[in-house]
N, CA, C and O of each residue as an XYZ file, in Angstrom:
372
protein
N       3.585     89.788   -110.515
C       4.133     89.047   -109.393
C       5.230     88.115   -109.880
O       5.131     87.517   -110.951
N       6.276     88.005   -109.072
C       7.409     87.185   -109.475
C       7.092     85.704   -109.377
O       6.226     85.277   -108.614
N       7.807     84.950   -110.158
C       7.699     83.499   -110.124
C       8.364     82.989   -108.841
O       9.511     83.351   -108.583
N       7.696     82.166   -108.029
C       8.290     81.703   -106.768
C       9.362     80.635   -106.983
O       9.116     79.447   -106.777
N      10.545     81.068   -107.397
C      11.655     80.139   -107.621
C      12.532     80.150   -106.376
O      13.045     81.197   -105.979
N      12.701     78.991   -105.769
C      13.552     78.876   -104.596
C      14.934     78.407   -105.038
O      15.075     77.316   -105.591
N      15.945     79.223   -104.797
C      17.293     78.820   -105.159
C      18.014     78.169   -103.987
O      19.013     77.477   -104.187
N      17.526     78.378   -102.765
C      18.125     77.716   -101.611
C      17.722     76.259   -101.591
O      16.605     75.904   -101.969
N      18.633     75.423   -101.150
C      18.311     74.013   -101.011
C      17.354     73.837    -99.830
O      17.411     74.610    -98.873
N      16.478     72.832    -99.885
C      15.501     72.640    -98.805
C      16.137     72.496    -97.421
O      15.600     73.019    -96.444
N      17.263     71.802    -97.322
C      17.905     71.637    -96.014
C      18.425     72.964    -95.472
O      18.360     73.220    -94.270
N      18.944     73.813    -96.375
C      19.427     75.124    -95.947
C      18.271     76.008    -95.493
O      18.394     76.753    -94.520
N      17.144     75.921    -96.207
C      15.955     76.678    -95.792
C      15.505     76.254    -94.408
O      15.204     77.098    -93.564
N      15.457     74.940    -94.167
C      15.012     74.437    -92.871
C      15.978     74.860    -91.760
O      15.549     75.238    -90.670
N      17.268     74.797    -92.039
C      18.262     75.218    -91.047
C      18.117     76.709    -90.747
O      18.152     77.122    -89.588
N      17.954     77.507    -91.793
C      17.792     78.951    -91.612
C      16.554     79.250    -90.779
O      16.575     80.153    -89.942
N      15.477     78.504    -90.998
C      14.236     78.730    -90.242
C      14.412     78.338    -88.777
O      13.933     79.044    -87.890
N      15.095     77.219    -88.512
C      15.224     76.757    -87.130
C      16.093     77.686    -86.290
O      15.894     77.771    -85.078
N      17.054     78.389    -86.898
C      17.922     79.270    -86.105
C      17.422     80.709    -86.047
O      18.082     81.564    -85.457
N      16.273     80.990    -86.645
C      15.719     82.345    -86.565
C      15.383     82.690    -85.121
O      14.926     81.831    -84.367
N      15.608     83.950    -84.730
C      15.206     84.365    -83.378
C      13.686     84.509    -83.291
O      12.999     84.641    -84.304
N      13.186     84.480    -82.066
C      11.756     84.699    -81.851
C      11.469     86.177    -81.982
O      12.342     86.986    -81.669
N      10.323     86.560    -82.416
C       9.263     85.737    -82.981
C       9.628     85.317    -84.396
O      10.208     86.088    -85.161
N       9.284     84.101    -84.722
C       9.583     83.649    -86.073
C       8.295     83.194    -86.756
O       7.360     82.732    -86.101
N       8.261     83.330    -88.067
C       7.038     82.965    -88.798
C       6.865     81.448    -88.869
O       7.798     80.687    -88.614
N       5.671     81.036    -89.216
C       5.424     79.620    -89.462
C       6.256     79.186    -90.666
O       6.653     80.012    -91.488
N       6.511     77.907    -90.759
C       7.372     77.362    -91.809
C       6.902     77.766    -93.204
O       7.698     78.252    -94.007
N       5.628     77.574    -93.496
C       5.102     77.896    -94.825
C       5.204     79.397    -95.107
O       5.512     79.810    -96.225
N       4.944     80.194    -94.089
C       5.049     81.640    -94.256
C       6.504     82.045    -94.499
O       6.777     82.936    -95.302
N       7.435     81.388    -93.804
C       8.852     81.674    -93.990
C       9.281     81.392    -95.428
O      10.042     82.163    -96.013
N       8.798     80.298    -95.992
C       9.163     79.978    -97.371
C       8.663     81.048    -98.332
O       9.364     81.405    -99.280
N       7.468     81.560    -98.100
C       6.950     82.628    -98.957
C       7.732     83.933    -98.759
O       7.975     84.675    -99.711
N       8.119     84.196    -97.515
C       8.900     85.400    -97.239
C      10.280     85.342    -97.886
O      10.814     86.367    -98.311
N      10.849     84.160    -97.960
C      12.153     84.023    -98.601
C      12.112     84.452   -100.066
O      13.059     85.060   -100.564
N      11.039     84.141   -100.738
C      10.892     84.561   -102.136
C      10.895     86.082   -102.211
O      11.542     86.674   -103.074
N      10.163     86.702   -101.295
C      10.070     88.156   -101.270
C      11.409     88.806   -100.885
O      11.710     89.919   -101.316
N      12.202     88.104   -100.074
C      13.466     88.649    -99.568
C      14.678     88.164   -100.353
O      15.806     88.274    -99.872
N      14.469     87.640   -101.531
C      15.567     87.156   -102.380
C      16.464     86.140   -101.666
O      17.691     86.223   -101.726
N      15.832     85.197   -101.003
C      16.510     84.092   -100.297
C      17.448     84.550    -99.182
O      18.428     83.867    -98.882
N      17.164     85.685    -98.573
C      17.956     86.171    -97.443
C      17.138     85.964    -96.163
O      16.174     86.693    -95.931
N      17.506     84.979    -95.328
C      16.724     84.693    -94.122
C      16.610     85.881    -93.167
O      15.554     86.092    -92.571
N      17.682     86.658    -93.014
C      17.630     87.817    -92.116
C      16.646     88.862    -92.630
O      15.886     89.445    -91.857
N      16.667     89.090    -93.926
C      15.744     90.059    -94.531
C      14.304     89.555    -94.416
O      13.392     90.341    -94.160
N      14.098     88.255    -94.602
C      12.763     87.673    -94.459
C      12.251     87.850    -93.033
O      11.075     88.149    -92.822
N      13.139     87.663    -92.055
C      12.738     87.841    -90.653
C      12.398     89.297    -90.378
O      11.435     89.584    -89.667
N      13.180     90.224    -90.936
C      12.901     91.654    -90.764
C      11.536     92.022    -91.336
O      10.787     92.779    -90.718
N      11.215     91.499    -92.494
C       9.907     91.754    -93.112
C       8.801     91.231    -92.207
O       7.794     91.910    -92.000
N       8.981     90.024    -91.663
C       7.986     89.426    -90.782
C       7.775     90.272    -89.527
O       6.636     90.529    -89.135
N       8.866     90.704    -88.896
C       8.762     91.506    -87.672
C       8.117     92.852    -87.965
O       7.309     93.339    -87.174
N       8.466     93.457    -89.097
C       7.862     94.739    -89.459
C       6.351     94.596    -89.634
O       5.592     95.461    -89.199
N       5.918     93.523    -90.259
C       4.483     93.298    -90.437
C       3.794     93.036    -89.111
O       2.647     93.441    -88.920
N       4.477     92.364    -88.190
C       3.909     92.154    -86.859
C       3.705     93.482    -86.145
O       2.676     93.700    -85.505
N       4.690     94.368    -86.257
C       4.575     95.679    -85.601
C       3.420     96.485    -86.171
O       2.671     97.119    -85.427
N       3.276     96.462    -87.481
C       2.179     97.194    -88.117
C       0.843     96.625    -87.661
O      -0.089     97.371    -87.361
N       0.755     95.310    -87.610
C      -0.488     94.668    -87.159
C      -0.788     95.028    -85.708
O      -1.944     95.268    -85.359
N       0.233     95.068    -84.864
C       0.035     95.421    -83.461
C      -0.463     96.851    -83.320
O      -1.342     97.129    -82.504
N       0.099     97.762    -84.117
C      -0.369     99.151    -84.068
C      -1.828     99.268    -84.467
O      -2.591    100.019    -83.859
N      -2.206     98.531    -85.481
C      -3.588     98.619    -85.963
C      -4.582     98.020    -84.978
O      -5.737     98.445    -84.930
N      -4.148     97.038    -84.191
C      -5.081     96.406    -83.266
C      -5.183     97.147    -81.946
O      -5.992     96.774    -81.097
N      -4.374     98.199    -81.748
C      -4.504     98.990    -80.524
C      -5.900     99.589    -80.417
O      -6.497     99.597    -79.340
N      -6.407    100.082    -81.512
C      -7.728    100.679    -81.557
C      -8.245    100.479    -82.980
O      -7.710    101.049    -83.932
N      -9.287     99.669    -83.113
C      -9.797     99.353    -84.442
C     -10.335    100.572    -85.175
O     -10.386    100.590    -86.405
N     -10.734    101.586    -84.425
C     -11.317    102.773    -85.027
C     -10.243    103.774    -85.480
O     -10.467    104.546    -86.413
N      -9.101    103.757    -84.830
C      -8.095    104.787    -85.069
C      -7.125    104.386    -86.175
O      -6.642    103.254    -86.201
N      -6.843    105.301    -87.075
C      -5.798    105.034    -88.069
C      -4.430    105.061    -87.388
O      -4.294    105.664    -86.323
N      -3.422    104.427    -87.971
C      -2.095    104.374    -87.344
C      -1.518    105.741    -86.991
O      -0.810    105.867    -85.992
N      -1.807    106.768    -87.794
C      -1.301    108.106    -87.509
C      -1.821    108.612    -86.169
O      -1.075    109.221    -85.403
N      -3.100    108.362    -85.882
C      -3.677    108.800    -84.609
C      -3.055    108.053    -83.434
O      -2.824    108.632    -82.373
N      -2.789    106.779    -83.628
C      -2.155    105.995    -82.571
C      -0.778    106.562    -82.268
O      -0.411    106.701    -81.101
N      -0.005    106.894    -83.305
C       1.316    107.479    -83.106
C       1.226    108.822    -82.389
O       2.029    109.100    -81.498
N       0.255    109.662    -82.768
C       0.100    110.959    -82.119
C      -0.288    110.788    -80.661
O       0.164    111.560    -79.815
N      -1.107    109.805    -80.346
C      -1.489    109.547    -78.963
C      -0.272    109.133    -78.144
O      -0.115    109.560    -77.000
N       0.588    108.301    -78.728
C       1.804    107.890    -78.019
C       2.696    109.092    -77.734
O       3.252    109.208    -76.642
N       2.837    109.986    -78.710
C       3.660    111.179    -78.517
C       3.051    112.029    -77.412
O       3.773    112.541    -76.557
N       1.719    112.187    -77.420
C       1.036    112.989    -76.411
C       1.246    112.412    -75.023
O       1.568    113.150    -74.092
N       1.069    111.093    -74.866
C       1.195    110.504    -73.541
C       2.630    110.506    -73.044
O       2.865    110.487    -71.835
N       3.598    110.527    -73.961
C       4.991    110.613    -73.537
C       5.341    112.030    -73.084
O       6.218    112.209    -72.238
N       4.663    113.041    -73.639
C       4.980    114.439    -73.335
C       4.089    115.028    -72.248
O       4.461    116.021    -71.623
N       2.936    114.446    -72.012
C       1.980    115.011    -71.059
C       2.461    114.805    -69.624
O       3.099    113.798    -69.318
N       2.151    115.771    -68.737
C       2.515    115.590    -67.328
C       1.755    114.403    -66.730
O       0.620    114.124    -67.116
N       2.383    113.721    -65.802
C       1.766    112.537    -65.193
C       0.461    112.889    -64.487
O      -0.481    112.096    -64.498
N       0.395    114.080    -63.868
C      -0.834    114.479    -63.161
C      -2.017    114.570    -64.122
O      -3.146    114.226    -63.772
N      -1.741    115.036    -65.334
C      -2.808    115.179    -66.317
C      -3.371    113.814    -66.706
O      -4.574    113.675    -66.926
N      -2.508    112.818    -66.791
C      -2.953    111.496    -67.208
C      -3.599    110.711    -66.077
O      -4.460    109.869    -66.333
N      -3.207    110.964    -64.839
C      -3.735    110.168    -63.728
C      -4.968    110.784    -63.098
O      -5.863    110.054    -62.671
N      -5.043    112.117    -63.027
C      -6.195    112.766    -62.394
C      -6.721    113.872    -63.304
O      -6.457    115.055    -63.090
N      -7.464    113.461    -64.319
C      -7.945    114.389    -65.342
C      -8.845    115.466    -64.755
O      -8.722    116.629    -65.140
N      -9.759    115.119    -63.825
C     -10.690    116.115    -63.276
C      -9.952    117.208    -62.514
O     -10.280    118.387    -62.645
N      -8.977    116.829    -61.732
C      -8.186    117.821    -60.994
C      -7.414    118.713    -61.956
O      -7.309    119.921    -61.742
N      -6.884    118.128    -62.994
C      -6.103    118.876    -63.975
C      -6.967    119.896    -64.716
O      -6.526    121.019    -64.960
N      -8.205    119.510    -65.077
C      -9.057    120.422    -65.836
C      -9.646    121.522    -64.958
O      -9.985    122.596    -65.454
N      -9.768    121.262    -63.658
C     -10.274    122.304    -62.758
C      -9.265    123.416    -62.584
O      -9.642    124.555    -62.308
N      -7.994    123.109    -62.741
C      -6.958    124.143    -62.655
C      -6.498    124.293    -61.285
O      -5.626    125.118    -61.013
């Protein structure tokens, strides 16, 4: 693991954090993300948003792995609306 050396000045870090778009990480989390993103606030924000998306996918269904969630989304986007709204009628033919 890398040594957490901050090369940005504290005031610049605070300014970068305050102008981040929503959703934005907590201050302490942002400082840790900056180390991971080589002091690039935009890259740190991208990492944060990507982790939020992954977390959201996993919480859709605690039992399902992310691959299954993605396949379900593809299925529901491709399936006819009648099949999704009235399953019994659809299966009767």
